[in-house]
Structures are given as C-alpha cells and as structure tokens.
ROROMI-995674 format. One record per atom (N, C-alpha, C): residue number from 0; residue in one letter; atom name; x, y, z. Coordinates in nm, 4 decimals, padded with zeros to 6 digits, m for minus. Layout:
<rs>
<seq NUM type a atom CA X X Y Y Z Z> $
...
</rs>
This chain:
<rs>
<seq 0 type m atom N X m00.8374 Y m00.0756 Z m00.9055> $
<seq 0 type m atom CA X m00.9653 Y m00.0113 Z m00.8496> $
<seq 0 type m atom C X m01.0429 Y 00.0073 Z m00.9547> $
<seq 1 type a atom N X m01.1152 Y 00.1005 Z m00.9815> $
<seq 1 type a atom CA X m01.2290 Y 00.0814 Z m01.0609> $
<seq 1 type a atom C X m01.2235 Y 00.2656 Z m01.0687> $
<seq 2 type l atom N X m01.0942 Y 00.2706 Z m01.1591> $
<seq 2 type l atom CA X m01.0982 Y 00.4387 Z m01.1878> $
<seq 2 type l atom C X m00.9911 Y 00.4644 Z m01.2981> $
<seq 3 type t atom N X m01.0142 Y 00.6460 Z m01.2807> $
<seq 3 type t atom CA X m00.9537 Y 00.6233 Z m01.4417> $
<seq 3 type t atom C X m00.8011 Y 00.6417 Z m01.3873> $
<seq 4 type p atom N X m00.7041 Y 00.7257 Z m01.4153> $
<seq 4 type p atom CA X m00.5756 Y 00.7682 Z m01.4119> $
<seq 4 type p atom C X m00.6055 Y 00.9005 Z m01.3435> $
<seq 5 type e atom N X m00.7032 Y 00.9716 Z m01.4451> $
<seq 5 type e atom CA X m00.6842 Y 01.1064 Z m01.4051> $
<seq 5 type e atom C X m00.7924 Y 01.1214 Z m01.2722> $
<seq 6 type h atom N X m00.8642 Y 01.0410 Z m01.2354> $
<seq 6 type h atom CA X m00.9746 Y 01.0012 Z m01.1228> $
<seq 6 type h atom C X m00.8578 Y 00.9825 Z m01.0503> $
<seq 7 type f atom N X m00.7803 Y 00.9015 Z m01.0080> $
<seq 7 type f atom CA X m00.6874 Y 00.8972 Z m00.9083> $
<seq 7 type f atom C X m00.5243 Y 00.9753 Z m00.8872> $
<seq 8 type f atom N X m00.5791 Y 01.0639 Z m00.9482> $
<seq 8 type f atom CA X m00.4358 Y 01.1493 Z m00.9360> $
<seq 8 type f atom C X m00.5019 Y 01.2954 Z m00.8696> $
<seq 9 type r atom N X m00.6441 Y 01.3366 Z m00.8836> $
<seq 9 type r atom CA X m00.7515 Y 01.4157 Z m00.8525> $
<seq 9 type r atom C X m00.7837 Y 01.3772 Z m00.7267> $
<seq 10 type d atom N X m00.8181 Y 01.2538 Z m00.6971> $
<seq 10 type d atom CA X m00.8245 Y 01.2108 Z m00.5496> $
<seq 10 type d atom C X m00.7151 Y 01.1594 Z m00.4633> $
<seq 11 type i atom N X m00.6310 Y 01.2014 Z m00.5387> $
<seq 11 type i atom CA X m00.4793 Y 01.1247 Z m00.4704> $
<seq 11 type i atom C X m00.4399 Y 01.1783 Z m00.3428> $
<seq 12 type g atom N X m00.4645 Y 01.2962 Z m00.3151> $
<seq 12 type g atom CA X m00.3755 Y 01.4318 Z m00.2143> $
<seq 12 type g atom C X m00.5562 Y 01.4160 Z m00.0875> $
<seq 13 type r atom N X m00.6086 Y 01.4109 Z m00.1349> $
<seq 13 type r atom CA X m00.6713 Y 01.3305 Z 00.0616> $
<seq 13 type r atom C X m00.6286 Y 01.2482 Z 00.0971> $
<seq 14 type a atom N X m00.6085 Y 01.0915 Z m00.0107> $
<seq 14 type a atom CA X m00.4900 Y 00.9836 Z 00.1042> $
<seq 14 type a atom C X m00.3670 Y 00.9953 Z 00.1364> $
<seq 15 type m atom N X m00.3185 Y 01.1153 Z 00.0582> $
<seq 15 type m atom CA X m00.1457 Y 01.1513 Z 00.0937> $
<seq 15 type m atom C X m00.1869 Y 01.2764 Z 00.2519> $
<seq 16 type r atom N X m00.2909 Y 01.3680 Z 00.3031> $
<seq 16 type r atom CA X m00.3128 Y 01.4373 Z 00.3599> $
<seq 16 type r atom C X m00.1837 Y 01.4009 Z 00.4760> $
<seq 17 type g atom N X m00.0891 Y 01.4959 Z 00.4560> $
<seq 17 type g atom CA X m00.0105 Y 01.4800 Z 00.6419> $
<seq 17 type g atom C X 00.1218 Y 01.4597 Z 00.5632> $
<seq 18 type l atom N X 00.0574 Y 01.4309 Z 00.4048> $
<seq 18 type l atom CA X 00.2580 Y 01.3631 Z 00.3535> $
<seq 18 type l atom C X 00.2166 Y 01.4718 Z 00.3102> $
<seq 19 type d atom N X 00.4562 Y 01.4897 Z 00.2988> $
<seq 19 type d atom CA X 00.4945 Y 01.5582 Z 00.2030> $
<seq 19 type d atom C X 00.4719 Y 01.4463 Z 00.0789> $
<seq 20 type c atom N X 00.4314 Y 01.4998 Z m00.0810> $
<seq 20 type c atom CA X 00.4349 Y 01.3744 Z m00.1821> $
<seq 20 type c atom C X 00.4864 Y 01.4649 Z m00.2706> $
<seq 21 type r atom N X 00.5373 Y 01.3378 Z m00.3985> $
<seq 21 type r atom CA X 00.5697 Y 01.3756 Z m00.5623> $
<seq 21 type r atom C X 00.4032 Y 01.2895 Z m00.6265> $
<seq 22 type v atom N X 00.4686 Y 01.3330 Z m00.7904> $
<seq 22 type v atom CA X 00.4077 Y 01.2594 Z m00.8450> $
<seq 22 type v atom C X 00.4863 Y 01.2443 Z m00.9432> $
<seq 23 type e atom N X 00.5097 Y 01.1003 Z m00.9988> $
<seq 23 type e atom CA X 00.6672 Y 01.0737 Z m01.0977> $
<seq 23 type e atom C X 00.6049 Y 00.9995 Z m01.1636> $
<seq 24 type s atom N X 00.5641 Y 01.0337 Z m01.2824> $
<seq 24 type s atom CA X 00.4689 Y 01.0032 Z m01.4257> $
<seq 24 type s atom C X 00.3930 Y 00.8968 Z m01.3272> $
<seq 25 type d atom N X 00.3601 Y 00.7691 Z m01.3336> $
<seq 25 type d atom CA X 00.3176 Y 00.7000 Z m01.3003> $
<seq 25 type d atom C X 00.2790 Y 00.6726 Z m01.1643> $
<seq 26 type c atom N X 00.3663 Y 00.7184 Z m01.0565> $
<seq 26 type c atom CA X 00.4182 Y 00.6493 Z m00.9144> $
<seq 26 type c atom C X 00.3870 Y 00.8673 Z m00.8799> $
<seq 27 type v atom N X 00.3648 Y 00.7318 Z m00.7172> $
<seq 27 type v atom CA X 00.2956 Y 00.8939 Z m00.5860> $
<seq 27 type v atom C X 00.3916 Y 00.8317 Z m00.5224> $
<seq 28 type v atom N X 00.5002 Y 00.9125 Z m00.4435> $
<seq 28 type v atom CA X 00.6513 Y 00.8637 Z m00.3265> $
<seq 28 type v atom C X 00.6125 Y 00.9737 Z m00.2390> $
<seq 29 type a atom N X 00.5883 Y 00.9316 Z m00.1138> $
<seq 29 type a atom CA X 00.6460 Y 01.0535 Z 00.0307> $
<seq 29 type a atom C X 00.7020 Y 00.9788 Z 00.0818> $
<seq 30 type e atom N X 00.8185 Y 01.0584 Z 00.1812> $
<seq 30 type e atom CA X 00.9405 Y 01.0143 Z 00.2248> $
<seq 30 type e atom C X 00.9236 Y 01.1538 Z 00.3180> $
<seq 31 type q atom N X 00.9580 Y 01.0769 Z 00.4270> $
<seq 31 type q atom CA X 01.0307 Y 01.1774 Z 00.5704> $
<seq 31 type q atom C X 01.1402 Y 01.0906 Z 00.6180> $
<seq 32 type g atom N X 01.2372 Y 01.0788 Z 00.6807> $
<seq 32 type g atom CA X 01.3404 Y 01.0692 Z 00.7233> $
<seq 32 type g atom C X 01.4061 Y 00.9975 Z 00.6570> $
<seq 33 type d atom N X 01.3739 Y 00.8375 Z 00.7363> $
<seq 33 type d atom CA X 01.3838 Y 00.6854 Z 00.6565> $
<seq 33 type d atom C X 01.2851 Y 00.6086 Z 00.5956> $
<seq 34 type r atom N X 01.1307 Y 00.6425 Z 00.6504> $
<seq 34 type r atom CA X 01.0341 Y 00.5722 Z 00.5852> $
<seq 34 type r atom C X 00.9367 Y 00.6342 Z 00.4369> $
<seq 35 type k atom N X 00.9835 Y 00.5135 Z 00.3708> $
<seq 35 type k atom CA X 00.9505 Y 00.6197 Z 00.2517> $
<seq 35 type k atom C X 00.8183 Y 00.5099 Z 00.2424> $
<seq 36 type l atom N X 00.6702 Y 00.5877 Z 00.1488> $
<seq 36 type l atom CA X 00.5623 Y 00.5088 Z 00.1108> $
<seq 36 type l atom C X 00.5970 Y 00.5662 Z m00.0622> $
<seq 37 type s atom N X 00.5560 Y 00.4736 Z m00.1257> $
<seq 37 type s atom CA X 00.4682 Y 00.4652 Z m00.2996> $
<seq 37 type s atom C X 00.4103 Y 00.4100 Z m00.3216> $
<seq 38 type i atom N X 00.3340 Y 00.5088 Z m00.4421> $
<seq 38 type i atom CA X 00.2311 Y 00.4020 Z m00.4967> $
<seq 38 type i atom C X 00.2383 Y 00.4127 Z m00.6724> $
<seq 39 type d atom N X 00.2435 Y 00.2994 Z m00.7047> $
<seq 39 type d atom CA X 00.2678 Y 00.2529 Z m00.8437> $
<seq 39 type d atom C X 00.1252 Y 00.2168 Z m00.9009> $
<seq 40 type l atom N X 00.0489 Y 00.3521 Z m00.9795> $
<seq 40 type l atom CA X m00.0491 Y 00.2981 Z m01.0391> $
<seq 40 type l atom C X m00.0041 Y 00.2560 Z m01.2416> $
<seq 41 type r atom N X m00.1214 Y 00.1666 Z m01.2321> $
<seq 41 type r atom CA X m00.0618 Y 00.0932 Z m01.3916> $
<seq 41 type r atom C X m00.2211 Y 00.0730 Z m01.4276> $
<seq 42 type p atom N X m00.1913 Y 00.1225 Z m01.5480> $
<seq 42 type p atom CA X m00.3792 Y 00.1551 Z m01.6002> $
<seq 42 type p atom C X m00.4014 Y 00.0355 Z m01.6780> $
<seq 43 type l atom N X m00.4979 Y m00.0079 Z m01.7270> $
<seq 43 type l atom CA X m00.5492 Y m00.1615 Z m01.7277> $
<seq 43 type l atom C X m00.6382 Y m00.1686 Z m01.7958> $
<seq 44 type p atom N X m00.6617 Y m00.2221 Z m01.9320> $
<seq 44 type p atom CA X m00.8340 Y m00.2231 Z m02.0087> $
<seq 44 type p atom C X m00.9316 Y m00.2157 Z m01.9239> $
<seq 45 type p atom N X m01.0479 Y m00.1808 Z m02.0224> $
<seq 45 type p atom CA X m01.1861 Y m00.1433 Z m01.9100> $
<seq 45 type p atom C X m01.2235 Y m00.2917 Z m01.8904> $
<seq 46 type r atom N X m01.3129 Y m00.3532 Z m01.8012> $
<seq 46 type r atom CA X m01.3662 Y m00.3796 Z m01.8046> $
<seq 46 type r atom C X m01.5119 Y m00.4409 Z m01.8501> $
<seq 47 type r atom N X m01.5624 Y m00.5078 Z m01.9493> $
<seq 47 type r atom CA X m01.6324 Y m00.5254 Z m02.0243> $
<seq 47 type r atom C X m01.7911 Y m00.5502 Z m01.9583> $
<seq 48 type l atom N X m01.9062 Y m00.4572 Z m01.9083> $
<seq 48 type l atom CA X m01.9867 Y m00.5792 Z m01.8559> $
<seq 48 type l atom C X m02.0923 Y m00.6027 Z m01.9439> $
<seq 49 type s atom N X m02.1150 Y m00.5385 Z m02.0501> $
<seq 49 type s atom CA X m02.2353 Y m00.5491 Z m02.1009> $
<seq 49 type s atom C X m02.1510 Y m00.5077 Z m02.2639> $
<seq 50 type g atom N X m02.2243 Y m00.5102 Z m02.3991> $
<seq 50 type g atom CA X m02.1959 Y m00.4458 Z m02.4771> $
<seq 50 type g atom C X m02.2001 Y m00.2602 Z m02.5772> $
<seq 51 type l atom N X m02.2565 Y m00.2728 Z m02.4474> $
<seq 51 type l atom CA X m02.2484 Y m00.1525 Z m02.4211> $
<seq 51 type l atom C X m02.1925 Y m00.0163 Z m02.2469> $
<seq 52 type l atom N X m02.1574 Y m00.1483 Z m02.1668> $
<seq 52 type l atom CA X m02.0864 Y m00.0799 Z m02.0259> $
<seq 52 type l atom C X m02.0028 Y m00.1290 Z m02.0034> $
<seq 53 type s atom N X m01.8941 Y m00.0131 Z m01.9669> $
<seq 53 type s atom CA X m01.7769 Y m00.0661 Z m01.9157> $
<seq 53 type s atom C X m01.7136 Y m00.0083 Z m01.8221> $
<seq 54 type m atom N X m01.6331 Y m00.0442 Z m01.7427> $
<seq 54 type m atom CA X m01.5676 Y 00.0097 Z m01.6067> $
<seq 54 type m atom C X m01.4203 Y 00.0370 Z m01.6174> $
<seq 55 type p atom N X m01.3406 Y 00.1550 Z m01.6152> $
<seq 55 type p atom CA X m01.2220 Y 00.1583 Z m01.6492> $
<seq 55 type p atom C X m01.1439 Y 00.1057 Z m01.5183> $
<seq 56 type r atom N X m01.0418 Y 00.0901 Z m01.5179> $
<seq 56 type r atom CA X m00.9685 Y m00.0018 Z m01.4159> $
<seq 56 type r atom C X m00.7909 Y 00.0426 Z m01.4068> $
<seq 57 type c atom N X m00.7440 Y 00.0307 Z m01.3071> $
<seq 57 type c atom CA X m00.6464 Y 00.0141 Z m01.2922> $
<seq 57 type c atom C X m00.5222 Y m00.0397 Z m01.1527> $
<seq 58 type e atom N X m00.4575 Y m00.1244 Z m01.1824> $
<seq 58 type e atom CA X m00.3649 Y m00.1600 Z m01.0698> $
<seq 58 type e atom C X m00.2772 Y m00.0919 Z m01.0041> $
<seq 59 type v atom N X m00.3089 Y m00.1063 Z m00.8680> $
<seq 59 type v atom CA X m00.2438 Y m00.0381 Z m00.7639> $
<seq 59 type v atom C X m00.2078 Y m00.1002 Z m00.6584> $
<seq 60 type s atom N X m00.0242 Y m00.0199 Z m00.6854> $
<seq 60 type s atom CA X 00.0502 Y m00.1250 Z m00.5531> $
<seq 60 type s atom C X 00.0703 Y m00.0031 Z m00.4780> $
<seq 61 type i atom N X 00.0579 Y m00.0678 Z m00.3682> $
<seq 61 type i atom CA X 00.1565 Y 00.0212 Z m00.2617> $
<seq 61 type i atom C X 00.2862 Y m00.0009 Z m00.1455> $
<seq 62 type f atom N X 00.3383 Y 00.0264 Z m00.1683> $
<seq 62 type f atom CA X 00.5037 Y 00.0015 Z m00.1087> $
<seq 62 type f atom C X 00.4757 Y 00.1115 Z 00.0113> $
<seq 63 type f atom N X 00.5959 Y m00.0178 Z 00.1292> $
<seq 63 type f atom CA X 00.5670 Y 00.0250 Z 00.2235> $
<seq 63 type f atom C X 00.7567 Y 00.0555 Z 00.3160> $
<seq 64 type h atom N X 00.8304 Y 00.1477 Z 00.3326> $
<seq 64 type h atom CA X 00.9378 Y 00.0874 Z 00.3739> $
<seq 64 type h atom C X 00.9581 Y 00.1750 Z 00.4770> $
<seq 65 type g atom N X 01.0047 Y 00.1464 Z 00.6379> $
<seq 65 type g atom CA X 01.0156 Y 00.1991 Z 00.7775> $
<seq 65 type g atom C X 00.9156 Y 00.2322 Z 00.8141> $
<seq 66 type y atom N X 00.7810 Y 00.1746 Z 00.7911> $
<seq 66 type y atom CA X 00.6884 Y 00.1681 Z 00.8398> $
<seq 66 type y atom C X 00.6227 Y 00.0920 Z 00.9138> $
<seq 67 type d atom N X 00.5845 Y 00.0778 Z 01.0875> $
<seq 67 type d atom CA X 00.5519 Y m00.0545 Z 01.1329> $
<seq 67 type d atom C X 00.3910 Y m00.0560 Z 01.0912> $
<seq 68 type e atom N X 00.3365 Y m00.1812 Z 01.1511> $
<seq 68 type e atom CA X 00.1856 Y m00.2157 Z 01.0825> $
<seq 68 type e atom C X 00.0909 Y m00.1291 Z 01.1575> $
<seq 69 type p atom N X 00.1219 Y m00.1279 Z 01.2212> $
<seq 69 type p atom CA X 00.0389 Y m00.0334 Z 01.2776> $
<seq 69 type p atom C X 00.0064 Y 00.1538 Z 01.1737> $
<seq 70 type e atom N X 00.1134 Y 00.1907 Z 01.1339> $
<seq 70 type e atom CA X 00.0824 Y 00.2703 Z 01.0206> $
<seq 70 type e atom C X 00.0792 Y 00.2436 Z 00.8790> $
<seq 71 type r atom N X 00.1096 Y 00.1166 Z 00.8850> $
<seq 71 type r atom CA X 00.0811 Y 00.0752 Z 00.7579> $
<seq 71 type r atom C X m00.0964 Y 00.0707 Z 00.7425> $
<seq 72 type d atom N X m00.1416 Y 00.0081 Z 00.8394> $
<seq 72 type d atom CA X m00.3498 Y 00.0048 Z 00.8269> $
<seq 72 type d atom C X m00.3581 Y 00.1384 Z 00.8571> $
<seq 73 type a atom N X m00.3067 Y 00.2201 Z 00.8866> $
<seq 73 type a atom CA X m00.4181 Y 00.3408 Z 00.9257> $
<seq 73 type a atom C X m00.3612 Y 00.4188 Z 00.7773> $
<seq 74 type f atom N X m00.2915 Y 00.3921 Z 00.7431> $
<seq 74 type f atom CA X m00.2744 Y 00.4426 Z 00.6251> $
<seq 74 type f atom C X m00.4088 Y 00.4094 Z 00.4791> $
<seq 75 type l atom N X m00.3676 Y 00.2279 Z 00.4708> $
<seq 75 type l atom CA X m00.4681 Y 00.1812 Z 00.4276> $
<seq 75 type l atom C X m00.5734 Y 00.2414 Z 00.4699> $
<seq 76 type e atom N X m00.6143 Y 00.2406 Z 00.5905> $
<seq 76 type e atom CA X m00.7707 Y 00.3054 Z 00.5962> $
<seq 76 type e atom C X m00.8494 Y 00.4492 Z 00.5452> $
<seq 77 type q atom N X m00.7295 Y 00.5008 Z 00.5555> $
<seq 77 type q atom CA X m00.7075 Y 00.6677 Z 00.5339> $
<seq 77 type q atom C X m00.7216 Y 00.6533 Z 00.3385> $
<seq 78 type f atom N X m00.6553 Y 00.5538 Z 00.2916> $
<seq 78 type f atom CA X m00.6437 Y 00.5969 Z 00.1646> $
<seq 78 type f atom C X m00.7620 Y 00.4939 Z 00.1271> $
<seq 79 type d atom N X m00.8066 Y 00.4270 Z 00.1447> $
<seq 79 type d atom CA X m00.9989 Y 00.3578 Z 00.1359> $
<seq 79 type d atom C X m01.0847 Y 00.4264 Z 00.1617> $
<seq 80 type q atom N X m01.0837 Y 00.5299 Z 00.2592> $
<seq 80 type q atom CA X m01.1807 Y 00.6262 Z 00.2912> $
<seq 80 type q atom C X m01.1817 Y 00.6994 Z 00.1739> $
<seq 81 type a atom N X m01.0835 Y 00.8025 Z 00.1699> $
<seq 81 type a atom CA X m01.0326 Y 00.8630 Z 00.0186> $
<seq 81 type a atom C X m01.0687 Y 00.8201 Z m00.1025> $
<seq 82 type f atom N X m01.0966 Y 00.7026 Z m00.1294> $
<seq 82 type f atom CA X m01.0971 Y 00.6517 Z m00.3083> $
<seq 82 type f atom C X m01.3018 Y 00.5861 Z m00.2694> $
<seq 83 type r atom N X m01.2870 Y 00.5524 Z m00.1820> $
<seq 83 type r atom CA X m01.4640 Y 00.5106 Z m00.1585> $
<seq 83 type r atom C X m01.6132 Y 00.6004 Z m00.2012> $
<seq 84 type r atom N X m01.6625 Y 00.5280 Z m00.2672> $
<seq 84 type r atom CA X m01.7292 Y 00.6029 Z m00.3144> $
<seq 84 type r atom C X m01.9134 Y 00.4969 Z m00.3206> $
<seq 85 type g atom N X m01.9556 Y 00.6083 Z m00.3312> $
<seq 85 type g atom CA X m02.0966 Y 00.5647 Z m00.2881> $
<seq 85 type g atom C X m02.1694 Y 00.4722 Z m00.3392> $
<seq 86 type g atom N X m02.2962 Y 00.3382 Z m00.3880> $
<seq 86 type g atom CA X m02.3127 Y 00.3153 Z m00.5277> $
<seq 86 type g atom C X m02.4629 Y 00.2830 Z m00.4970> $
<seq 87 type g atom N X m02.5240 Y 00.2534 Z m00.5535> $
<seq 87 type g atom CA X m02.6552 Y 00.2333 Z m00.5952> $
<seq 87 type g atom C X m02.7394 Y 00.0629 Z m00.6056> $
</rs>
C-alpha cells in the first residue's frame, strides 16, 4: 500500500469497524470466539518516482482464521473502502 505506518494506524479503525481489535507492534488483531483476523504491516523503502518525488510504501498481509468466503469478501471490501484515496 502507498502509505506510511502512521497513516495506516490512523485509519485502521474505519476498516475494523464492528470488530474489537488491538494493535500489537506492527500487527492488528481481532478475535471473536473461534475467529481471528490479523493484519501485518511491514514498512518498505519509499518508491522513487523521480529525483525529487517518492511514495511511501508498506506491505500489508491479511490473515483470516475461521471466516467463510463471504465474510472475507465483506471485510476486504470494507478494508478497501477505508483506505481508498481520491486522485487527480
């Protein structure tokens, strides 16, 4: 994703709405009964677009345990909406 860890953790609450979650270092974890959702964040070097312009980057990995396919799809849509940015 093209963002800094600070931006990720600032906006993650919108993506996790409805889930009780906690931040553990560079990971967000939500557990409900036998279901667990974890999102791992790994900062990457910025992408250099030109001599003066660069874009921050993070690798984001989402792991589902005990979720069925429709639940995973619904969360991924919610996650995408929470981090969608307009551009010009």
